[in-house]
DOZAPA-106798 format. One line per field, with one value per residue: residue number from 1; residue in one letter; x, y, z of N, C-alpha, C, O in turn. Coordinates in pm, whole numbers, plus 50000, padded with zeros to 5 digits. Example, Ala and Ser with C-alpha at 12.3 -4.5 7.8 and 13.67 -1.06 7.14 Angstrom:
BEGIN
n = [1|2]
res = [A|S]
nX = [51319|51285]
nY = [49431|49775]
nZ = [50780|50708]
caX = [51230|51367]
caY = [49550|49894]
caZ = [50780|50714]
cX = [51320|51290]
cY = [49670|50003]
cZ = [50780|50787]
oX = [51424|51341]
oY = [49668|50114]
oZ = [50846|50804]
END
This chain:
BEGIN
n = [1|2|3|4|5|6|7|8|9|10|11|12|13|14|15|16|17|18|19|20|21|22|23|24|25|26|27|28|29|30|31|32|33|34|35|36|37|38|39|40|41|42|43|44|45|46|47|48|49|50|51|52|53|54|55|56|57|58|59|60|61|62|63|64|65|66|67|68|69|70|71|72|73|74|75|76|77|78|79|80|81|82|83|84|85|86|87|88|89|90|91|92|93|94|95|96|97|98|99|100|101|102|103|104|105|106|107|108|109|110|111|112|113|114|115|116|117|118|119|120|121|122|123|124|125|126|127|128|129|130|131|132|133|134|135|136|137|138|139|140|141|142|143|144|145|146|147|148|149|150|151|152|153|154|155|156|157|158|159|160|161|162|163|164|165|166|167|168|169]
res = [C|V|Q|I|K|Q|E|I|D|R|V|Q|V|E|I|A|K|L|Q|I|E|K|S|T|R|E|K|Q|L|S|D|I|T|D|S|V|A|R|E|L|L|S|D|D|A|Y|G|S|F|D|P|R|D|E|S|R|P|F|R|L|S|I|R|G|G|E|A|Y|R|V|L|E|V|L|L|G|D|L|T|C|L|L|D|S|G|S|G|D|S|A|F|P|G|F|A|I|H|D|C|P|R|E|A|D|M|S|S|G|L|Y|E|N|F|L|L|L|A|E|R|L|Q|R|E|R|Y|G|E|N|P|P|F|Q|Y|I|V|T|T|T|T|P|P|P|V|F|P|V|D|G|Y|M|R|L|E|L|D|P|S|K|D|D|G|L|L|F|K|Q|R|L|R]
nX = [50078|50198|50393|50238|50086|50297|50368|50132|50126|50367|50295|50078|50210|50364|50160|50058|50283|50283|50034|50081|50289|50141|49948|50110|50226|49985|49923|50151|50102|49855|49932|50096|49912|49735|49905|49963|49706|49644|49843|49785|49506|49401|49455|49217|49128|49145|49317|49270|49354|49226|49273|49085|48875|48773|48676|48729|48998|49166|49079|48927|48847|48670|48388|48329|48231|48272|48524|48680|48655|48823|49056|49101|49181|49420|49557|49596|49753|49977|50057|50136|50339|50524|50582|50719|50993|51038|51150|50948|50760|50551|50499|50559|50717|50660|50448|50173|49978|49701|49579|49466|49321|49131|48821|48732|48872|48946|49164|49333|49340|49440|49691|49806|49817|50004|50238|50266|50318|50571|50717|50706|50833|51089|51163|51158|51334|51527|51730|51719|51484|51324|51144|50946|50738|50483|50282|50015|49853|49605|49617|49841|50119|50220|50482|50772|50982|51238|51512|51532|51305|51122|50946|50727|50587|50328|50214|49961|49916|50131|50372|50621|50558|50443|50428|50589|50708|50590|50307|50130|50016]
nY = [49877|50119|50164|50184|50412|50604|50596|50692|50946|51053|51041|51228|51466|51495|51529|51771|51941|51919|52043|52303|52381|52354|52557|52781|52772|52808|53066|53208|53179|53306|53563|53645|53636|53836|54059|54079|54135|54376|54541|54535|54617|54797|54954|54914|54674|54320|54009|53653|53324|53008|52687|52483|52533|52413|52499|52778|52867|53085|53411|53731|54033|54217|54270|54208|54088|53852|53926|53963|53706|53564|53706|53629|53361|53400|53547|53367|53181|53342|53395|53136|53087|53301|53205|52979|52959|52907|52676|52524|52494|52316|52381|52369|52576|52674|52820|52852|53083|53083|53308|53501|53747|53778|53885|53882|54029|54386|54577|54748|54644|54389|54460|54588|54377|54208|54375|54409|54143|54118|54319|54227|53983|54072|54229|54033|53828|53926|53915|53640|53457|53179|53048|53000|53206|53200|53366|53363|53545|53735|53993|54266|54253|54448|54690|54590|54723|54640|54439|54087|53959|53765|53797|53638|53594|53385|53131|52937|52796|52658|52413|52515|52757|52728|52733|52534|52431|52217|52006|51928|51627]
nZ = [50001|50081|49896|49658|49716|49713|49451|49338|49447|49330|49052|49062|49136|48902|48708|48798|48743|48464|48403|48489|48308|48073|48109|48118|47862|47701|47781|47688|47406|47390|47472|47247|47047|47130|47137|46859|46752|46868|46766|46493|46474|46687|47010|47144|47059|47115|47117|47155|47273|47271|47329|47367|47209|46926|46679|46667|46768|46798|46854|46779|46950|46836|46622|46282|46056|45781|45695|45930|46039|45861|45919|46182|46155|46000|46180|46392|46253|46206|46475|46552|46361|46438|46681|46624|46646|46910|47153|47257|47071|46832|46579|46228|46115|45872|45647|45418|45273|45085|44873|45082|45089|44897|44817|45079|45262|45306|45088|45232|45498|45440|45333|45558|45731|45612|45609|45887|45962|45841|45972|46244|46224|46158|46380|46586|46490|46323|46041|45992|46019|46188|46018|45716|45523|45299|45070|44853|44599|44405|44398|44397|44627|44917|44903|45052|45313|45333|45211|45103|45052|44829|44529|44323|44006|43932|43701|43621|43391|43289|43387|43476|43559|43810|44173|44310|44076|43965|43942|44222|44368]
caX = [50000|50278|50458|50133|50061|50415|50358|50021|50185|50460|50213|50009|50302|50396|50039|50058|50381|50236|49928|50143|50352|50035|49882|50219|50225|49861|49939|50248|50035|49753|49998|50137|49787|49679|49994|49948|49577|49641|49932|49711|49376|49406|49465|49091|49100|49237|49312|49282|49376|49165|49296|48969|48780|48817|48636|48788|49085|49209|48965|48938|48739|48584|48303|48344|48181|48356|48663|48744|48678|48952|49164|49130|49261|49542|49620|49635|49869|50091|50093|50219|50465|50620|50631|50789|51133|51039|51180|50822|50661|50556|50463|50666|50794|50634|50307|50136|49840|49663|49481|49396|49249|49029|48673|48703|48942|48970|49307|49406|49354|49528|49830|49849|49847|50139|50339|50283|50391|50717|50783|50711|50932|51212|51184|51179|51428|51624|51740|51724|51375|51321|51030|50922|50599|50457|50148|49979|49739|49592|49641|49983|50153|50276|50631|50835|51080|51380|51545|51520|51179|51104|50814|50716|50456|50302|50137|49928|49907|50247|50436|50735|50506|50384|50513|50688|50747|50527|50164|50119|49903]
caY = [50001|50235|50183|50222|50548|50683|50609|50781|51085|51099|51076|51352|51575|51506|51592|51914|52011|51936|52146|52437|52399|52377|52689|52880|52770|52876|53212|53254|53191|53410|53698|53679|53670|53967|54170|54101|54196|54523|54617|54534|54688|54910|54910|54882|54531|54218|53874|53552|53188|52901|52560|52401|52569|52350|52569|52904|52876|53222|53509|53882|54093|54301|54197|54267|54000|53751|53963|53937|53566|53532|53764|53544|53248|53460|53590|53241|53127|53425|53360|53006|53117|53381|53130|52852|52962|52864|52532|52453|52497|52201|52423|52332|52691|52687|52845|52905|53135|53095|53423|53535|53865|53778|53903|53876|54151|54512|54582|54805|54547|54295|54521|54613|54244|54165|54465|54373|54004|54137|54391|54141|53886|54142|54268|53914|53736|54000|53871|53497|53396|53030|53003|53058|53241|53229|53414|53371|53640|53789|54148|54292|54263|54579|54695|54580|54828|54582|54330|53951|53891|53724|53811|53557|53591|53247|53106|52797|52736|52576|52357|52603|52878|52690|52766|52420|52389|52088|51988|51843|51536]
caZ = [50002|50089|49755|49558|49752|49679|49311|49308|49480|49225|48927|49089|49117|48756|48646|48833|48671|48326|48395|48493|48181|47974|48128|48076|47713|47651|47809|47589|47271|47402|47462|47115|46975|47175|47082|46710|46720|46906|46659|46363|46471|46773|47154|47189|47021|47173|47062|47257|47236|47364|47262|47376|47102|46804|46557|46653|46884|46797|46844|46800|47034|46754|46520|46157|45952|45731|45689|46056|46060|45791|45999|46297|46102|45959|46315|46461|46180|46237|46607|46543|46289|46521|46796|46581|46695|47048|47168|47292|46955|46741|46444|46141|46074|45728|45629|45300|45276|44947|44853|45205|45082|44791|44839|45213|45337|45236|45048|45335|45603|45383|45321|45691|45792|45556|45664|46028|45964|45805|46078|46368|46201|46156|46515|46664|46446|46238|45902|45987|46089|46182|45935|45591|45508|45155|45043|44710|44587|44278|44408|44423|44765|44945|44888|45180|45326|45345|45114|45151|45015|44693|44478|44213|43945|43892|43586|43637|43259|43263|43511|43515|43630|43938|44291|44320|43945|43934|43993|44337|44363]
cX = [50089|50346|50353|50098|50170|50400|50252|50065|50276|50391|50138|50083|50344|50285|50033|50159|50341|50126|49976|50216|50255|49974|49988|50223|50099|49874|50032|50182|49934|49820|50039|50021|49737|49770|49980|49813|49585|49731|49855|49590|49378|49424|49329|49059|49187|49213|49332|49299|49310|49180|49180|48863|48824|48778|48706|48882|49148|49093|49006|48820|48641|48498|48327|48302|48287|48501|48739|48746|48811|49064|49199|49217|49404|49623|49672|49755|49995|50144|50185|50341|50568|50671|50710|50934|51145|51067|51052|50728|50669|50513|50586|50758|50775|50490|50282|49997|49807|49551|49398|49301|49126|48888|48638|48759|48963|49129|49390|49441|49452|49670|49881|49889|49986|50251|50364|50353|50536|50777|50806|50837|51077|51254|51225|51307|51540|51611|51725|51606|51375|51198|51033|50773|50573|50310|50122|49857|49725|49603|49785|50013|50211|50426|50689|50965|51228|51385|51513|51389|51175|50957|50814|50586|50437|50212|50090|49900|50021|50315|50548|50686|50435|50476|50624|50735|50692|50380|50172|50003|49867]
cY = [50127|50269|50230|50381|50645|50704|50698|50926|51136|51130|51208|51471|51599|51566|51742|51997|52031|52040|52280|52471|52434|52519|52807|52889|52844|53022|53281|53276|53299|53550|53742|53708|53805|54078|54199|54167|54337|54599|54625|54629|54811|54864|54880|54727|54444|54087|53777|53418|53091|52766|52452|52425|52521|52430|52707|52931|53016|53320|53652|53932|54178|54221|54281|54179|53895|53801|53945|53789|53519|53583|53692|53426|53294|53494|53470|53178|53214|53406|53242|53024|53192|53301|53001|52841|52913|52712|52449|52437|52363|52246|52412|52454|52713|52714|52904|52954|53159|53195|53455|53654|53860|53783|53898|54003|54266|54514|54649|54720|54443|54334|54540|54481|54194|54242|54436|54242|54031|54204|54304|54038|53945|54175|54147|53839|53801|53945|53720|53437|53243|52969|53060|53076|53276|53259|53419|53461|53686|53935|54163|54308|54408|54575|54687|54670|54770|54469|54196|53886|53865|53735|53740|53576|53455|53240|52968|52727|52647|52533|52452|52729|52848|52712|52656|52367|52267|52088|51891|51752|51491]
cZ = [50002|49949|49652|49591|49706|49530|49269|49334|49372|49089|48943|49074|48975|48680|48675|48768|48520|48310|48409|48369|48065|47987|48086|47924|47649|47674|47714|47458|47273|47402|47338|47028|47003|47121|46937|46682|46756|46809|46528|46365|46550|46920|47205|47149|47102|47105|47171|47191|47327|47298|47278|47279|46971|46684|46546|46780|46905|46771|46850|46882|46958|46656|46395|46039|45909|45722|45815|46090|45987|45867|46121|46260|46069|46090|46386|46389|46205|46373|46612|46480|46364|46630|46761|46618|46836|47053|47201|47177|46876|46606|46358|46094|45924|45711|45479|45302|45128|44927|44973|45189|45003|44843|44985|45299|45254|45197|45163|45454|45566|45389|45466|45759|45742|45602|45811|46038|45941|45917|46205|46346|46211|46302|46602|46624|46354|46089|45887|46059|46087|46107|45799|45572|45358|45144|44893|44698|44445|44280|44439|44568|44788|44916|45034|45192|45325|45230|45174|45128|44867|44645|44338|44141|43883|43780|43586|43505|43223|43389|43560|43577|43759|44050|44313|44192|43905|43999|44107|44329|44493]
oX = [50061|50350|50386|50085|50140|50417|50270|50042|50263|50422|50134|50040|50358|50310|50008|50132|50360|50126|49921|50206|50278|49953|49952|50224|50110|49835|50006|50201|49920|49769|50026|50028|49702|49722|49982|49807|49536|49697|49868|49572|49360|49409|49322|48969|49291|49109|49400|49266|49335|49099|49180|48769|48909|48853|48740|48849|49178|49020|49103|48710|48535|48537|48342|48344|48376|48593|48858|48835|48894|49163|49315|49315|49499|49744|49784|49848|50105|50266|50295|50445|50686|50785|50758|50992|51256|51017|51046|50625|50776|50490|50698|50865|50865|50410|50357|49904|49869|49437|49276|49207|49028|48843|48519|48695|48995|49211|49504|49553|49540|49758|49997|49986|50070|50356|50479|50446|50620|50882|50913|50923|51170|51368|51318|51381|51634|51504|51719|51628|51424|51157|51109|50692|50633|50226|50202|49766|49821|49599|49844|49934|50245|50487|50656|51041|51325|51287|51470|51362|51226|50862|50890|50482|50512|50135|50170|49864|50008|50316|50565|50762|50371|50597|50741|50799|50744|50347|50219|49896|49773]
oY = [50226|50382|50312|50463|50757|50816|50776|51015|51250|51228|51290|51569|51714|51649|51825|52113|52137|52116|52370|52585|52521|52589|52910|52998|52928|53099|53391|53383|53376|53643|53861|53797|53881|54178|54313|54251|54419|54712|54726|54711|54920|54745|54820|54666|54486|54059|53805|53398|53090|52736|52349|52347|52584|52426|52751|53002|53057|53306|53689|53876|54209|54113|54403|54206|53856|53721|53913|53748|53448|53512|53691|53395|53228|53470|53472|53128|53162|53400|53247|52982|53158|53319|52927|52733|52880|52634|52328|52371|52306|52161|52439|52431|52765|52633|52987|52877|53239|53166|53441|53665|53927|53689|53909|54062|54250|54458|54610|54721|54409|54262|54506|54477|54147|54185|54440|54231|53976|54159|54309|54017|53882|54150|54158|53792|53733|53932|53674|53369|53184|52856|53152|52986|53368|53188|53475|53453|53677|53999|54076|54375|54479|54469|54768|54688|54845|54422|54191|53776|53945|53691|53776|53576|53412|53334|52880|52610|52566|52607|52466|52802|52937|52712|52691|52262|52208|52161|51778|51796|51413]
oZ = [49934|49901|49566|49500|49665|49482|49175|49252|49327|49022|48852|49012|48932|48592|48588|48738|48460|48213|48347|48325|47980|47888|48028|47866|47560|47586|47666|47399|47178|47340|47308|46942|46913|47067|46892|46593|46679|46772|46459|46274|46497|46948|47312|47208|47152|47046|47270|47074|47448|47211|47212|47267|46909|46587|46436|46875|47017|46673|46915|46880|47012|46613|46400|45926|45985|45741|45808|46164|46044|45882|46163|46327|46109|46099|46437|46454|46224|46390|46667|46531|46359|46674|46847|46620|46879|46972|47178|47188|46856|46520|46401|46039|45857|45759|45428|45329|45058|44962|44972|45267|45033|44908|45016|45387|45136|45269|45187|45504|45645|45436|45490|45835|45819|45633|45854|46119|46012|45963|46266|46432|46261|46340|46682|46711|46314|46030|45773|46159|45991|46131|45767|45596|45303|45199|44818|44781|44368|44174|44503|44635|44693|44905|45122|45097|45318|45172|45288|45175|44789|44710|44249|44206|43795|43759|43554|43506|43132|43487|43681|43641|43814|44028|44331|44193|43810|44093|44087|44286|44507]
END
């Protein structure tokens, strides 16, 4: 009985440690989400992260229709991308957003989002971010203030004009 009780106590301590680590990790992601939302929208807005919400784990405090639902997804992806340099992250450090602006976001909001992503990446990681971020769009991207970004014009009518130079199956 004594041995079993000691094992139960050891496991309970381990569970408590894991719960603290989980809470700390959730707070870290929520803090990144909130800071990105405030930077993009205003100090009146806030972003939150709830891993228990399977349909909308990243949320914005403001309502704005479909444009802001798209922005919540982009904000969540950006949060994970910015966090991918953390040793605690399981995010692969690679994101492709295929036409995130089309018909959903205003061109100003879209441009501000991309400029913010670039600025936060530069502020956090300088010239060597631990991730790659690819955005495809039918509207011209903003002009970035620094070098190191590649702009490709793709043409789906021929394999050589595709992003990976071949059709993925």
